[in-house]
NUVO-550173 format. One line per field, with one value per residue (C-alpha): residue number from 1; x, y, z. Coordinates in steps of 0.2 Angstrom, whole numbers, always signed. Last residue first. Example, Ala and Ser with C-alpha at 12.3 -4.5 7.8 and 13.67 -1.06 7.14 Angstrom:
# NUVO-550173
k 2; 1
c1 +68; +62
c2 -5; -22
c3 +36; +39
END
This chain:
# NUVO-550173
k 360; 359; 358; 357; 356; 355; 354; 353; 352; 351; 350; 349; 348; 347; 346; 345; 344; 343; 342; 341; 340; 339; 338; 337; 336; 335; 334; 333; 332; 331; 330; 329; 328; 327; 326; 325; 324; 323; 322; 321; 320; 319; 318; 317; 316; 315; 314; 313; 312; 311; 310; 309; 308; 307; 306; 305; 304; 303; 302; 301; 300; 299; 298; 297; 296; 295; 294; 293; 292; 291; 290; 289; 288; 287; 286; 285; 284; 283; 282; 281; 280; 279; 278; 277; 276; 275; 274; 273; 272; 271; 270; 269; 268; 267; 266; 265; 264; 263; 262; 261; 260; 259; 258; 257; 256; 255; 254; 253; 252; 251; 250; 249; 248; 247; 246; 245; 244; 243; 242; 241; 240; 239; 238; 237; 236; 235; 234; 233; 232; 231; 230; 229; 228; 227; 226; 225; 224; 223; 222; 221; 220; 219; 218; 217; 216; 215; 214; 213; 212; 211; 210; 209; 208; 207; 206; 205; 204; 203; 202; 201; 200; 199; 198; 197; 196; 195; 194; 193; 192; 191; 190; 189; 188; 187; 186; 185; 184; 183; 182; 181; 180; 179; 178; 177; 176; 175; 174; 173; 172; 171; 170; 169; 168; 167; 166; 165; 164; 163; 162; 161; 160; 159; 158; 157; 156; 155; 154; 153; 152; 151; 150; 149; 148; 147; 146; 145; 144; 143; 142; 141; 140; 139; 138; 137; 136; 135; 134; 133; 132; 131; 130; 129; 128; 127; 126; 125; 124; 123; 122; 121; 120; 119; 118; 117; 116; 115; 114; 113; 112; 111; 110; 109; 108; 107; 106; 105; 104; 103; 102; 101; 100; 99; 98; 97; 96; 95; 94; 93; 92; 91; 90; 89; 88; 87; 86; 85; 84; 83; 82; 81; 80; 79; 78; 77; 76; 75; 74; 73; 72; 71; 70; 69; 68; 67; 66; 65; 64; 63; 62; 61; 60; 59; 58; 57; 56; 55; 54; 53; 52; 51; 50; 49; 48; 47; 46; 45; 44; 43; 42; 41; 40; 39; 38; 37; 36; 35; 34; 33; 32; 31; 30; 29; 28; 27; 26; 25; 24; 23; 22; 21; 20; 19; 18; 17; 16; 15; 14; 13; 12; 11; 10; 9; 8; 7; 6; 5; 4; 3; 2; 1
c1 -10; -10; -15; -32; -40; -27; -38; -49; -35; -31; -50; -51; -36; -44; -62; -63; -63; -76; -89; -100; -97; -103; -119; -123; -120; -131; -125; -138; -136; -118; -106; -95; -78; -70; -73; -72; -55; -62; -50; -56; -47; -33; -24; -13; -17; -12; -22; -36; -37; -39; -53; -62; -60; -70; -86; -96; -86; -83; -64; -65; -68; -51; -44; -38; -29; -15; -10; +6; +17; +34; +50; +56; +69; +62; +62; +57; +44; +36; +35; +26; +13; +11; +8; -5; -14; -15; -21; -35; -40; -40; -51; -63; -63; -67; -81; -89; -90; -97; -103; -109; -116; -126; -142; -142; -137; -151; -145; -128; -126; -108; -105; -123; -119; -103; -110; -124; -113; -100; -112; -119; -116; -118; -101; -91; -98; -97; -79; -75; -83; -73; -57; -61; -60; -41; -25; -9; +3; +10; +23; +27; +38; +42; +26; +28; +24; +38; +33; +18; +18; +9; +3; -5; -18; -21; -35; -51; -43; -37; -28; -17; -13; +1; +6; +22; +20; +28; +12; +1; -13; -29; -35; -37; -36; -18; -19; -33; -24; -8; -16; -26; -11; -1; -15; -13; +6; +5; -8; +3; -5; -13; -21; -33; -42; -59; -74; -88; -85; -77; -65; -61; -59; -46; -36; -33; -29; -17; -8; -5; -1; +12; +22; +25; +40; +42; +57; +59; +74; +87; +97; +116; +126; +121; +131; +129; +111; +106; +96; +77; +64; +62; +48; +48; +38; +41; +28; +35; +35; +51; +59; +78; +84; +92; +79; +91; +103; +89; +80; +93; +88; +72; +81; +92; +77; +66; +80; +83; +65; +63; +78; +95; +103; +108; +116; +106; +103; +90; +76; +67; +49; +45; +26; +15; +18; +13; -4; -9; -20; -34; -38; -54; -61; -79; -82; -100; -102; -118; -115; -126; -123; -104; -104; -113; -101; -86; -94; -96; -78; -73; -83; -76; -58; -60; -53; -38; -33; -34; -20; -25; -11; -25; -32; -47; -64; -61; -78; -90; -86; -95; -99; -96; -103; -98; -103; -100; -90; -84; -67; -59; -42; -48; -66; -74; -65; -74; -73; -78; -76; -79; -75; -75; -75; -67; -49; -48; -50; -51; -58; -55; -66; -56; -58; -49; -35; -22; -9; +6; +10; +8; +8; +0
c2 +83; +88; +70; +72; +59; +64; +79; +69; +67; +85; +89; +76; +84; +102; +96; +104; +122; +118; +113; +129; +130; +112; +115; +130; +121; +107; +93; +86; +101; +97; +111; +123; +126; +143; +145; +126; +126; +138; +144; +156; +173; +182; +197; +205; +206; +191; +194; +205; +196; +180; +187; +194; +178; +167; +175; +159; +143; +136; +137; +125; +111; +113; +128; +146; +155; +167; +179; +189; +180; +188; +178; +160; +162; +151; +150; +167; +171; +154; +155; +171; +163; +149; +160; +170; +154; +148; +165; +165; +148; +153; +169; +158; +146; +160; +166; +148; +144; +157; +170; +159; +146; +157; +155; +136; +124; +113; +117; +125; +113; +107; +110; +103; +88; +85; +88; +76; +63; +65; +65; +81; +88; +106; +114; +98; +91; +108; +111; +94; +98; +114; +105; +93; +107; +108; +111; +100; +110; +107; +116; +114; +124; +124; +117; +118; +130; +142; +145; +138; +138; +124; +127; +112; +113; +96; +87; +90; +100; +118; +120; +135; +138; +150; +161; +166; +176; +171; +168; +182; +179; +191; +182; +166; +151; +148; +148; +135; +124; +125; +121; +107; +98; +102; +95; +79; +79; +82; +68; +55; +46; +29; +27; +14; +6; -1; +6; -4; +2; -14; -12; +6; -1; -14; -1; +9; -5; -12; +5; +4; -14; -12; +1; +16; +21; +36; +40; +56; +53; +65; +60; +58; +65; +82; +81; +97; +101; +83; +79; +77; +73; +54; +47; +33; +19; +8; -3; -10; -26; -24; -7; -5; +14; +27; +26; +24; +11; +3; -1; -14; -24; -14; +2; -6; -16; +0; +9; -4; -5; +13; +13; +19; +33; +43; +36; +38; +52; +51; +63; +56; +53; +41; +39; +35; +51; +60; +53; +40; +45; +38; +38; +28; +18; +16; +33; +38; +44; +41; +53; +46; +28; +31; +40; +25; +12; +23; +22; +4; +2; +13; +1; -15; -8; -3; -20; -19; -1; +12; +25; +43; +48; +53; +35; +32; +25; +35; +43; +37; +43; +57; +55; +69; +69; +74; +72; +79; +95; +102; +107; +119; +117; +118; +114; +106; +92; +80; +80; +67; +71; +59; +64; +51; +59; +61; +57; +60; +47; +58; +48; +56; +48; +41; +42; +27; +31; +29; +41; +34; +44; +32; +16; +0
c3 -27; -46; -50; -42; -30; -17; -14; -3; +9; +10; +13; +27; +35; +33; +39; +56; +49; +37; +50; +49; +30; +28; +39; +28; +12; +16; +3; -9; -20; -23; -17; -28; -21; -18; +1; +3; +12; +25; +38; +51; +51; +60; +51; +64; +83; +94; +110; +105; +88; +97; +108; +92; +82; +93; +89; +89; +92; +75; +76; +91; +79; +71; +61; +64; +50; +55; +41; +37; +49; +51; +47; +46; +59; +73; +92; +98; +84; +85; +104; +103; +91; +102; +117; +108; +103; +121; +127; +113; +119; +137; +133; +123; +138; +150; +138; +136; +155; +166; +154; +140; +151; +163; +153; +156; +142; +134; +116; +112; +97; +98; +117; +121; +111; +120; +137; +135; +128; +142; +156; +164; +181; +175; +180; +180; +163; +155; +161; +154; +137; +137; +141; +127; +115; +115; +124; +125; +114; +97; +86; +68; +56; +38; +30; +11; -3; +0; +18; +28; +47; +56; +74; +83; +97; +106; +115; +104; +90; +90; +73; +70; +52; +50; +35; +27; +11; -5; -15; -9; +3; +1; -14; -5; -18; -16; +3; +3; -9; +1; +17; +10; +4; +19; +30; +20; +22; +41; +43; +34; +20; +17; +0; -7; +7; +0; +10; +18; +36; +41; +27; +33; +50; +44; +34; +49; +61; +48; +48; +67; +68; +54; +62; +51; +41; +29; +18; +8; -3; -9; -24; -27; -42; -37; -21; -11; -16; -17; -33; -32; -19; -23; -13; +0; +8; +22; +32; +49; +58; +69; +71; +74; +74; +64; +50; +36; +43; +53; +36; +31; +16; +14; +10; -4; -11; -12; -20; -33; -37; -39; -52; -47; -57; -42; -26; -11; +2; +16; +22; +37; +42; +56; +59; +74; +82; +66; +64; +51; +36; +26; +8; +3; -11; -15; -23; -25; -7; +2; +16; +29; +25; +24; +41; +49; +42; +48; +65; +64; +59; +75; +86; +77; +80; +98; +106; +94; +100; +87; +87; +87; +100; +112; +110; +99; +106; +122; +122; +109; +91; +83; +64; +52; +34; +17; -1; -18; -13; -30; -35; -48; -56; -74; -75; -60; -51; -39; -20; -7; +12; +27; +45; +59; +76; +94; +92; +74; +60; +44; +29; +12; -1; -16; -35; -43; -55; -41; -34; -25; -10; +5; -6; +0
END
């Protein structure tokens, strides 16, 4: 199974996050345009997925059933799927090999002694690689992007897809899927110039990740333990609800007392803005990539009403909510209003769905 190889079969992007299954299907319209054909999000029961996004063996059927439900809701035309493994589960390295070798020769040389190239011994792994190009210092040699993943982690991903009624076709790395959607979004935003340095800050369920895009690739990544689950936990403790009730209340705002906004939501929004501000300050103090022209906010927490104002107050500059579908058309069977509201949480699913097209 290839991590990068593009197949002729169209695929749906399946993002398996720590709290939900997200499905997205795209088609191509005209020259370089895209259309959202189908999408759906299915929330997972608490603790279905580990915080590192790995799937434990006893949870495989549960996650597979959730994928089956999301497929039935979305009714995608494509039967094949692209899925991603999370960064902590993957080893990525750039290595250098002699030039002039065929892909088969490279594959044979790497697999003969993978520890030499990965820097550590790993049993039962899947390996894949992509040729980057000639090495700058030694043009007769070539740089190779090498990726390794433990077999049980990747096998669990493909198994849950099959249980959900999909055919596994592409396994990607979350960072690369995010990069695809990030680049596409930046290219289609008339306010972002080609050579500008921009940040995408994704506030997920348990972690907040800052990725900085420069020269059409992610050049900086930083992660902190902070996310929407903290808001859910605060709702649970404040109003004595169970997890399912609190999660539903957080997402819909239904059945929450009048003091919710003042006592729970506003303090969380301020905390989120402070966290983002600290990450931006850390970027400036620890990197040399230059000033950020735009900061895009992604993840489920980006859909919190009026979240931009407190972030702007803390960070300043040009801060907006990311929307990878802003310049896409939407199929009539898809609720555009709901899609646009949930768009900030669909960046990885979008990057995976883009694997259908040769350009990506």
